[in-house]
VONU-7309 format. One record per residue (C-alpha): residue number from 1; chain; x, y, z negated. Coordinates in Angstrom, 3 decimals, padded with zeros to 6 digits. Layout:
<atoms>
ATOM  num  chaine         x         y         z
ATOM  NUM       A         X         Y         Z
...
</atoms>
This chain:
<atoms>
ATOM  num  chaine         x         y         z
ATOM    1       A   014.669   027.162   019.840
ATOM    2       A   014.740   025.559   016.398
ATOM    3       A   016.602   022.314   015.918
ATOM    4       A   014.797   019.364   015.014
ATOM    5       A   015.791   017.821   011.756
ATOM    6       A   014.427   014.539   010.520
ATOM    7       A   013.381   014.558   006.784
ATOM    8       A   016.137   012.814   004.608
ATOM    9       A   015.054   010.145   002.060
ATOM   10       A   015.442   012.780  -000.644
ATOM   11       A   012.808   014.723   001.348
ATOM   12       A   010.445   011.886   001.497
ATOM   13       A   010.903   011.026  -002.297
ATOM   14       A   010.289   014.461  -003.204
ATOM   15       A   007.146   014.803  -001.291
ATOM   16       A   005.514   011.320  -002.094
ATOM   17       A   007.656   009.537  -004.584
ATOM   18       A   005.220   006.693  -005.160
ATOM   19       A   004.504   005.840  -001.537
ATOM   20       A   008.330   006.339  -000.560
ATOM   21       A   009.289   003.996  -003.375
ATOM   22       A   006.443   001.305  -002.581
ATOM   23       A   007.429   001.523   001.090
ATOM   24       A   011.546   001.607   000.995
ATOM   25       A   012.572   000.080  -002.210
ATOM   26       A   009.711  -002.369  -002.882
ATOM   27       A   010.263  -004.785  -000.070
ATOM   28       A   013.903  -004.832  -000.706
ATOM   29       A   013.391  -005.925  -004.139
ATOM   30       A   010.877  -008.531  -003.194
ATOM   31       A   013.487  -009.942  -000.644
ATOM   32       A   016.264  -010.103  -003.270
ATOM   33       A   013.828  -011.784  -005.652
ATOM   34       A   012.899  -014.313  -003.016
ATOM   35       A   016.593  -015.078  -002.216
ATOM   36       A   017.264  -015.526  -005.848
ATOM   37       A   013.903  -017.622  -006.298
ATOM   38       A   014.929  -019.770  -003.317
ATOM   39       A   018.517  -020.333  -004.618
ATOM   40       A   017.288  -021.313  -008.159
ATOM   41       A   014.593  -023.695  -006.831
ATOM   42       A   016.547  -025.224  -004.140
ATOM   43       A   014.396  -023.822  -001.254
ATOM   44       A   016.047  -024.075   002.236
ATOM   45       A   018.171  -020.893   002.779
ATOM   46       A   016.496  -020.631   006.369
ATOM   47       A   013.115  -019.860   004.753
ATOM   48       A   014.423  -017.456   002.093
ATOM   49       A   016.790  -015.650   004.552
ATOM   50       A   013.913  -015.304   007.290
ATOM   51       A   011.549  -013.983   004.572
ATOM   52       A   014.296  -011.440   003.466
ATOM   53       A   015.053  -010.276   007.176
ATOM   54       A   011.290  -009.770   007.624
ATOM   55       A   011.114  -007.608   004.408
ATOM   56       A   014.181  -005.411   005.422
ATOM   57       A   012.452  -004.926   008.800
ATOM   58       A   009.245  -004.079   007.303
ATOM   59       A   010.766  -001.637   004.959
ATOM   60       A   012.736   000.018   007.847
ATOM   61       A   009.661   000.324   009.849
ATOM   62       A   007.432   001.457   007.052
ATOM   63       A   009.906   004.122   006.054
ATOM   64       A   010.097   005.446   009.492
ATOM   65       A   006.493   005.670   009.799
ATOM   66       A   006.174   007.521   006.585
ATOM   67       A   008.989   010.138   007.759
ATOM   68       A   007.072   010.526   011.067
ATOM   69       A   003.872   011.171   009.056
ATOM   70       A   005.834   013.486   006.751
ATOM   71       A   007.193   015.562   009.872
ATOM   72       A   003.698   015.834   011.351
ATOM   73       A   002.096   017.138   008.212
ATOM   74       A   004.957   019.641   007.713
ATOM   75       A   004.513   020.724   011.492
ATOM   76       A   000.746   021.006   010.706
ATOM   77       A   001.400   023.259   007.947
ATOM   78       A   003.744   025.284   009.919
ATOM   79       A   001.211   025.759   012.644
ATOM   80       A  -001.442   026.733   010.056
ATOM   81       A   000.757   029.693   008.461
</atoms>
C-alpha cells in the first residue's frame, strides 16, 4: 500500500503560486501590518493582537484547505490515468 504524503508548501506553491501566496502569506502580512498600524496610531493592543491571531488562524485553515484540495485533485488525476 502506498504511503500517504501530504503536499509540502513547495508543492502547493508550484501547483498554484498565486492562490498559495494569497492564502498563506497574504493574511500574515495583513496581520503584521495591523500590528504596526495599531502601535503607530495608539490603538489598544488587545484589538490589534486579536486581529493578528484571527488572521494567523485564517491563514492556517485556508492553507490546510488548499492542501486538501490539491491532494484531491492529484488523487482524481491518478484515478483517471
